[in-house]
C-alpha positions in Angstrom: 20.1 -141.8 -15.8 22.5 -139.3 -17.3 25.6 -138.4 -15.5 25.7 -135.3 -13.3 26.9 -131.9 -14.5 30.0 -130.9 -12.6 31.1 -127.2 -12.8 34.7 -126.7 -13.8 36.9 -123.8 -12.7 36.5 -120.7 -14.9 39.7 -119.8 -16.6 41.3 -116.4 -15.8 39.7 -113.9 -18.1 41.2 -110.7 -16.7 37.6 -109.8 -15.9 36.6 -110.8 -12.3 33.0 -109.9 -12.8 32.7 -112.1 -15.9 34.6 -114.9 -14.1 32.2 -114.7 -11.1 29.2 -114.6 -13.5 30.3 -117.8 -15.3 31.0 -119.6 -12.1 27.5 -118.8 -10.7 26.0 -119.7 -14.1 27.6 -123.1 -13.9 26.2 -123.6 -10.4 22.7 -122.7 -11.6 23.0 -125.2 -14.5 24.1 -127.9 -12.1 21.0 -127.3 -10.0 18.7 -127.3 -13.0 20.1 -130.5 -14.4 19.9 -132.2 -11.0 16.2 -131.1 -10.7 15.5 -132.4 -14.2 17.1 -135.7 -13.5 15.0 -136.1 -10.4 11.8 -135.5 -12.5 12.6 -137.7 -15.5 13.2 -141.4 -15.0 13.6 -144.5 -17.2 11.4 -147.2 -15.7 12.4 -149.9 -18.1 14.4 -151.6 -15.4 12.8 -150.2 -12.3 10.0 -152.3 -10.8 8.9 -149.5 -8.4 7.1 -147.4 -11.1 3.9 -148.1 -9.3 4.9 -145.8 -6.4 6.2 -142.9 -8.5 5.2 -139.5 -7.3 2.6 -137.3 -9.1 4.4 -135.1 -11.7 7.0 -137.8 -12.6 7.9 -138.2 -16.2 9.0 -141.6 -17.3 10.1 -143.6 -20.4 8.6 -147.0 -20.6 9.8 -149.9 -22.7 6.3 -151.1 -23.6 5.7 -153.7 -21.0 4.1 -151.2 -18.5 2.0 -149.2 -17.7 -0.1 -150.7 -20.5 -0.3 -148.4 -23.5 2.9 -149.4 -25.2 6.4 -148.0 -25.4 6.7 -144.2 -24.9 6.9 -141.3 -22.6 4.4 -141.1 -19.7 3.3 -138.5 -17.1 2.1 -139.5 -13.6 -0.9 -137.6 -12.2 -3.3 -138.6 -9.4 -2.0 -142.1 -9.1 -2.3 -142.9 -12.9 0.1 -142.8 -15.8 -0.9 -140.9 -19.0 0.9 -141.5 -22.3 2.1 -138.3 -23.9 1.1 -138.1 -27.6 3.3 -137.2 -30.5 1.9 -133.6 -30.3 4.1 -131.6 -28.0 2.5 -130.8 -24.7 -0.6 -132.8 -24.9 -1.7 -136.1 -23.3 -4.8 -138.2 -23.0 -6.4 -138.2 -19.5 
């Protein structure tokens, strides 16, 4: 999985309000990236894909879950391969 985003100190800008805004924005970005990393997984090497929670998005190498290499969405105990068309999948 991708490495974590770590906020860095905001340089002095002679504008405390802007400095505070940028620091808070970095914290929000760190939270959003962390949440995304918890949702998206690469299951190529993880044998526990069978127990993934509903809502999980995963990239499979083609050996599982059975419809070839690609990006899959977990819903109701089943995996659905996302199509090439953005935002659609075959139930």
